[in-house]
N, C-alpha and C positions, 0 to 999 in steps of 0.2 A: 503494499499499499504505498502510495506516495504522499507527501504534504499537500499537495493539492488536491488530490482527491479525497483526503481525509476532511479537509476542509469543507469541500463541496457538500461532502456525505453530512457532516455535522450541521451545516447551515440549513439543508434540506430537511431534516428531523426537525430543527426548530422553527423553521418557517411553517411547517405543517401545523405547530400548535399556534400560529401567529404571534410568536414572541418577537417583538420589534428589533431587540437587539440581537438578532440571530447570528450575524454576520461576527460581530465582534466577540460575542461568546464563544463561537466555536475558535475563533483565533486565540482567545485567552486562555481557553482550556486546553487546546493543543500545544500552546506556549507552555504551559504548565506541564503536560505530559512529557513533552520531549526536551524540557529544561532549555530551549531556545528562545529567543527574543522574538517578537512578532516580525521584527524587521529581517531577522534570519528565515524566517517562513517564507516571507515575501520573495526573498531574494533566490531562494532555492526550491520551488515548489515540486521540482522534479525529484528531489532527494525522497529516499524510502525511509520509512519509520520501522522500528522494529515490530515484530508480533506482539509482545509484551506492552508496549506503548500503544499500538492499536487497539488492542483489548482495553486497556486503562480508559483510553480516550472515548471508547464506546459506552462503556459503563458510565462516564462522567457525563455524557451527552444524554443519555438514557434518564439520568438522574435531573438533569436540566429540563427535559421535557415534561417532568413532574413539577416543575416550577420552583424548584429548589435553587435558592441565589447561588450566582457563581463565586460569591465570596466564600462560601461554606465548602464549595467543591474544590477551591484551591487552598482555602485555610487561611485566607488573608486578604485584607481591603486596605487600600490607600486612603488616607486621611490627612489632610493638611500637609500633603508632601511626604508623609511617614507612611511606612507598611506596619499595619497592625495585625497581629494573629487574631483570628477569630474563629469560633466554633459554635455549636448550636445553643451553648450555655449565655452567649451575649448577642446583643442587638448588633446588626451590622451598621457600622457607622454611616451617617449620612451627609451629602454635601453640605445640606441646610445648616448642620451643627457647626459647620466652618465658621457661619456668620457669629455664632456666641463665642468661638473662640477668639475670633478677629475683636469682638468687642471689648472682651475681658482684657485681652493684650493692649488694646488702647488706654485702657484704664490702667492698668499695671505701669506703662511707661511714664504716667504722670506723677507716681507715688514717690514719695520722699525717702521711703524706708522699705526694707523686704516685708512683703504681705504675708498673712496667714489665710489660706483658702480652703475652701471645701468644694467637693464634687460630690454630689448627690446622686445615686444610681449611676455608679461609673462605667459598668458592663466592661468593655475591653480596655477601659482608662483612656481612650481617645483624647478626651477634653484635658484632663489633668496633665497627662503627658506632653501634648502639644504646648500647653501653657509653659510646662517645665523647660521643654526642649527651647522654647523661643524667647523666654523671659526668666533665666534662672537666676539673674541677679536681682531682680524684682520679687522673688519668690523666697520667703523663709521655711515654709514647709506647705504641704497640700494634706489634708486628711480626705482620702477617698474612700466612699462607702456604698455597699450593694446589698440588697436584702437576699440575693442568691448566692449561695456559698460557693456553687461551681463558677461563678463568674470572677471571683477575686484570684485564684490562681492565674487566670488569663491576663488579668490586668498587671498582676506582679510580673509575670513573664515579658510583657510589652515594656514594662518601666525599665527592666533591667537590659533587655536589648538595644532600647532606643536612646536611654539618659546615660548611660556609663555611671560614674559615681554619684550623679544628681538623683538616681533612684532612691537612694538613702532619704532624701527630702520629702519622698511621698510614702504616708502612712496607710495602710489599709485597715478597715473595720467592717466587719459585717453589721448591718444595721437596717432595720426598717425605716426609712427616711432618717431623722435625727434621733431616733428613740433611745438607741444605745451609745449616744455620744455623752461624756460627761456634762453635767448642768452648768460647769464654769468655763468651758472651752466657748470661746468666742472668735468670730473670724472677720476679716477684713472684706472679705468677697466669699459668696456663697453661690456656686452655680450648680443648676441641675438641668437634665435632660429627661424628665420621667414621663412615665406612660399617659400619653393624652388622646389615643384614639378610642372612638366609640365604635366596636364592631359592629354594633347593630344597624348603623348608617353606612356599611360597606356592603355592597351587593355580593352575596354568597358565592356565586358563580363568577366574579370579576377575576380578571388576571392578578390583580392587587390582591384580593381575598386569597387566592392559590398560593401567590407567593409568600404573604405574612404568615400563614399558617406553619411555615417553616422555622420562623423566628421564636424565642421564648416569648408567651404570650403575656407573662407578667411584665416584660419590658415595654409591651406596646398598649395593653388594655387599660384605659382610664376609667372604665365604667361609664355611667349615664353622662351624656355628653363631653366624655373624655375629661371630666373634671375632679373625679372622686380623688385621685392621689394627690393632686394639689389642694383639695380643701382639706385633707388630713395633714398636709406638709405646711401650709401656712401658718397655723396657730404655734408650730414648733419653732419657726423661724426667729422671732423676736428676741428669745432668749440666749439666742446665739450670736447675736450680731454686737460687732465693736461701734462705738460712736462713729458714725459718718460711713458706715460700712454699706456695700452694695450686693445687690441680688441680681443674677442674671438666669433667666429661664427661657427653655424652647417651648413654644406652646403651638395649638392649632390656630390659624388665621381666624376661626369662628370664635374663639375664646376671649377675644378683647375685652369686652364688656365684663364677663365675669371674673377675670383677672384683675380687673381695675377695682372691682368690688371687693374682692379679698384683699388686695392691697389697703383699700381704704379701711378696711374693718381691722385687719391686724397689724398693718404699719401705718397708722393714720399720720404719721409726720414725714412721711415718706412720698415721693413723686413716682411718676411711671412714664417711662419712654418707650414706644413700641418701635422695634426696627425691621425693616422689611427685607426679604430674600431677594433673589435674582429675578423671580417672577412678579415682584412688587407686592407679595402677600406679605401680611404680618407674621414673623416667625420666631422673634426674639423680644422678651421684655426685660428692659433694664429698670430695677426700682432703686432709688437712690435719695438721700437726704439732701435738699436744696442748701448750699453753702453761699 
């Protein structure tokens, strides 16, 4: 089997399921299977792949036809220019979450002293690790937490792989939101990408639904209107904020009004700023004290 024929076979299988990313998915999976870059595949489509590689590629393509995300098939996902290990215990990092990282980094660069951060619902650790990677001098330490015991080892591995010695500045804690945090532990910045999807509003037979079922439901499902997790989180926040601290959250665009109400209820001295993603939809919430 040649590289060119293998790619055409994979593309055909995925196109039959109307997977829009069929071409690039086939390329990424074959690149992973053969340990060749996509550029190498394009340059030598006539080259043959081994029988072992062909069987492995077929198995992965067939898993993709069941709408299993490519990131799980190859065990990694790029986020903010870094390659993160992922498995079925963690949510796959999304491009929109990079906007949260950018927003926090802008804030960190204004700080006059190293900050203490919390990353709640860390998953693969993509938020905390990206922040530490690109603003190590502005960060004293980051406490990362996740309710899922299986997620924390993935975040630890990513921290060690991507941060060298700075991984020691990230501390890991299994916790349901802030419930297990010491009461006297306060932060300059709290950031969180918590479950905010309402699965009842996602058509069961849609491709989106078929894809999401492969990811950990606890990391996605936010209950009614996608707000239940944030309704539990907001009452916990005030006790863990330093004076003039900031909170950064990722939300569904439709949650603007209820998130603003939660802020007014539990953080009445704080103001809210909504940040849009590349599609001009509200995605990030910045909660801060006017100075």
